[in-house]
DRENSE-90669 format. One record per residue (C-alpha): residue number from 0; residue in three letters; x, y, z. Coordinates in nm, 3 decimals. Example, Ala and Ser with C-alpha at 12.3 -4.5 7.8 and 13.67 -1.06 7.14 Angstrom:
2
+------+-------+---------+---------+---------+
! paba ! nutor !      xx !      yy !      zz !
+------+-------+---------+---------+---------+
!    0 !   ala !   1.230 !  -0.450 !   0.780 !
!    1 !   ser !   1.367 !  -0.106 !   0.714 !
+------+-------+---------+---------+---------+
***
This chain:
83
+------+-------+---------+---------+---------+
! paba ! nutor !      xx !      yy !      zz !
+------+-------+---------+---------+---------+
!    0 !   met !  -0.541 !   0.139 !  -1.320 !
!    1 !   leu !  -0.622 !  -0.108 !  -1.040 !
!    2 !   asn !  -0.978 !   0.024 !  -1.003 !
!    3 !   pro !  -0.991 !   0.103 !  -0.629 !
!    4 !   lys !  -1.320 !   0.097 !  -0.441 !
!    5 !   gln !  -1.225 !   0.346 !  -0.169 !
!    6 !   arg !  -0.943 !   0.588 !  -0.081 !
!    7 !   tyr !  -0.821 !   0.698 !   0.262 !
!    8 !   val !  -0.583 !   0.994 !   0.295 !
!    9 !   gly !  -0.288 !   0.967 !   0.536 !
!   10 !   lys !  -0.229 !   1.204 !   0.825 !
!   11 !   arg !   0.050 !   1.267 !   1.077 !
!   12 !   gly !   0.361 !   1.076 !   0.961 !
!   13 !   phe !   0.180 !   0.954 !   0.651 !
!   14 !   glu !   0.099 !   1.281 !   0.483 !
!   15 !   gly !   0.133 !   1.226 !   0.111 !
!   16 !   tyr !   0.019 !   0.864 !   0.141 !
!   17 !   ser !  -0.318 !   0.730 !   0.031 !
!   18 !   ile !  -0.465 !   0.390 !   0.113 !
!   19 !   phe !  -0.674 !   0.222 !  -0.154 !
!   20 !   thr !  -0.912 !  -0.069 !  -0.099 !
!   21 !   phe !  -1.058 !  -0.291 !  -0.370 !
!   22 !   ser !  -1.376 !  -0.491 !  -0.423 !
!   23 !   tyr !  -1.186 !  -0.793 !  -0.562 !
!   24 !   thr !  -0.938 !  -0.848 !  -0.274 !
!   25 !   ala !  -0.909 !  -0.802 !   0.103 !
!   26 !   lys !  -0.566 !  -0.648 !   0.050 !
!   27 !   ala !  -0.513 !  -0.274 !   0.039 !
!   28 !   ile !  -0.240 !  -0.055 !  -0.108 !
!   29 !   met !  -0.075 !   0.233 !   0.072 !
!   30 !   glu !   0.090 !   0.453 !  -0.189 !
!   31 !   cys !   0.291 !   0.774 !  -0.189 !
!   32 !   phe !   0.308 !   0.942 !  -0.527 !
!   33 !   ile !   0.625 !   1.136 !  -0.440 !
!   34 !   arg !   0.925 !   1.008 !  -0.635 !
!   35 !   gly !   1.157 !   0.781 !  -0.436 !
!   36 !   asn !   0.890 !   0.639 !  -0.206 !
!   37 !   ala !   0.732 !   0.297 !  -0.205 !
!   38 !   ile !   0.406 !   0.107 !  -0.208 !
!   39 !   phe !   0.294 !  -0.106 !   0.083 !
!   40 !   val !   0.051 !  -0.388 !   0.010 !
!   41 !   leu !  -0.143 !  -0.437 !   0.333 !
!   42 !   asp !  -0.317 !  -0.753 !   0.443 !
!   43 !   ala !  -0.581 !  -0.638 !   0.696 !
!   44 !   asp !  -0.811 !  -0.350 !   0.794 !
!   45 !   pro !  -0.659 !  -0.038 !   0.632 !
!   46 !   glu !  -0.783 !   0.200 !   0.899 !
!   47 !   his !  -0.524 !   0.066 !   1.148 !
!   48 !   trp !  -0.217 !   0.086 !   0.925 !
!   49 !   pro !  -0.158 !   0.464 !   0.942 !
!   50 !   glu !  -0.098 !   0.422 !   1.317 !
!   51 !   lys !   0.226 !   0.240 !   1.230 !
!   52 !   asn !   0.546 !   0.414 !   1.124 !
!   53 !   lys !   0.724 !   0.314 !   0.803 !
!   54 !   gln !   0.984 !   0.100 !   0.985 !
!   55 !   glu !   0.706 !  -0.093 !   1.164 !
!   56 !   leu !   0.533 !  -0.151 !   0.831 !
!   57 !   arg !   0.854 !  -0.283 !   0.670 !
!   58 !   glu !   0.900 !  -0.526 !   0.960 !
!   59 !   asn !   0.536 !  -0.642 !   0.970 !
!   60 !   pro !   0.466 !  -0.973 !   0.794 !
!   61 !   leu !   0.117 !  -0.846 !   0.697 !
!   62 !   ala !   0.266 !  -0.561 !   0.491 !
!   63 !   ile !   0.469 !  -0.608 !   0.173 !
!   64 !   trp !   0.705 !  -0.322 !   0.092 !
!   65 !   ile !   0.759 !  -0.258 !  -0.280 !
!   66 !   pro !   0.998 !   0.028 !  -0.361 !
!   67 !   his !   0.937 !   0.222 !  -0.683 !
!   68 !   gln !   1.223 !   0.045 !  -0.859 !
!   69 !   gly !   1.238 !  -0.185 !  -1.155 !
!   70 !   asp !   0.911 !  -0.349 !  -1.251 !
!   71 !   trp !   0.732 !  -0.250 !  -0.929 !
!   72 !   tyr !   0.388 !  -0.234 !  -1.093 !
!   73 !   arg !   0.412 !  -0.600 !  -1.200 !
!   74 !   arg !   0.510 !  -0.692 !  -0.843 !
!   75 !   val !   0.204 !  -0.508 !  -0.707 !
!   76 !   arg !  -0.021 !  -0.695 !  -0.950 !
!   77 !   glu !   0.136 !  -1.027 !  -0.846 !
!   78 !   val !   0.085 !  -0.958 !  -0.475 !
!   79 !   leu !  -0.279 !  -0.867 !  -0.547 !
!   80 !   asp !  -0.312 !  -1.200 !  -0.739 !
!   81 !   leu !  -0.387 !  -1.021 !  -1.066 !
!   82 !   glu !  -0.114 !  -1.202 !  -1.263 !
+------+-------+---------+---------+---------+
***
């Protein structure tokens, strides 16, 4: 629904995750479609993010962690400046 431009597929510790880039923002989304996981909105080159583990991503100020709880989709849209 966010109309991604490109998709990268995670490997190693990020199997199940995909990274999406967009033509309308420099931010990227790292998403796992397995229930109970979260979305990370990334603020930099997406090719370097899979080198980090999930704890490092949660602690990094350039990554915003959005658990799949409540109105998470609205939060993603806000972080991408779509609302």
